[in-house]
N, C-alpha and C positions, 0 to 999 in steps of 0.2 A: 504494500500500500504506500507507494511513493508520495501520494498526495498528503499523507499524514506526517511525513518526515519532519517538516518544519515545525509542526505542532508538537511532535514528540520531543524534538530538540528543545523547544521552548519549555515544555513541561519538565524535562530533565534539568535544564539550567535554572528553573524556578523552584528547585527542591533543595532543602537544607542538606548539605553534605556532611557526613559524620567526621571527615578528616579536617575540614576547614571551619566547621560550625557556622557556615554562612552560605547563602545562595551564590551560585556561580556568577549571576548577573551582578551581585553586590561586589564580588571580588574583582570582576573585570571592569565595571563601569562606575563603581562607587555609590550606586543606588539600586534599589529594587525596581523592577518594571511595574508599570501600571497594567494590570491584567483584567480589571473588571470591565464588563460590558454593561454598565448600568444604563437604564433607559432614562434619558434626561427629559425628553418631551416627545410626545407623539408627533410624528412627522408624516409627510406625504410619501416617503420613500420606503415602500414595502420591501424592495430588494435589500435595503440596508438592514431592516429588521430581520429578514430571513438570514442574511449573512451573520448577524450577531448570534442568532439562535444556533446556526450551524457551527459556529466557532465554539460556543459553549459546549455543544455535544461532543465535538472533536476533542476539546480539552479534557472533558470528563473521561472519555474513552482512553485517551493517552495516559492519563493519570492512573486509571485502573490497570492498564497493561504494564506500565512501569512498576506499579506496586506488586503485581504478580511476578514479574521478572526479578525484582528485588528479593522477594520471598524465596524464589528458586535459588538465587545466587547465595543467599544466607544459608539455606539448607546444605548446599554443596560445600560452602566454606566451613560450616560447622562439622562436617564429616571428616575433615582433614585434621 
C-alpha cells in the first residue's frame, strides 16, 4: 500500500521513542507537528471535508498497524 507510506512515516515520526524520550519531529525540527484536523467552520468545500475524514482514517489505521508491529518486535526481542 504505497499510498499509505507517507502517513505511516508521519505516524512513526509522531510517536514517542523509548531511546530519545521524544518525538522524532521534536528532535529534528525543535517542535511537535500540528496533526489535528479540527473543523473550524462549515464551508462550501465538500472535497476538503472528505479529505480530512480520509486522513483521519488513514492515521488511525497506520497507528494500529505500527502498534501491532511494535508488539511483534517486542515479543521477538524478549525471546533473545
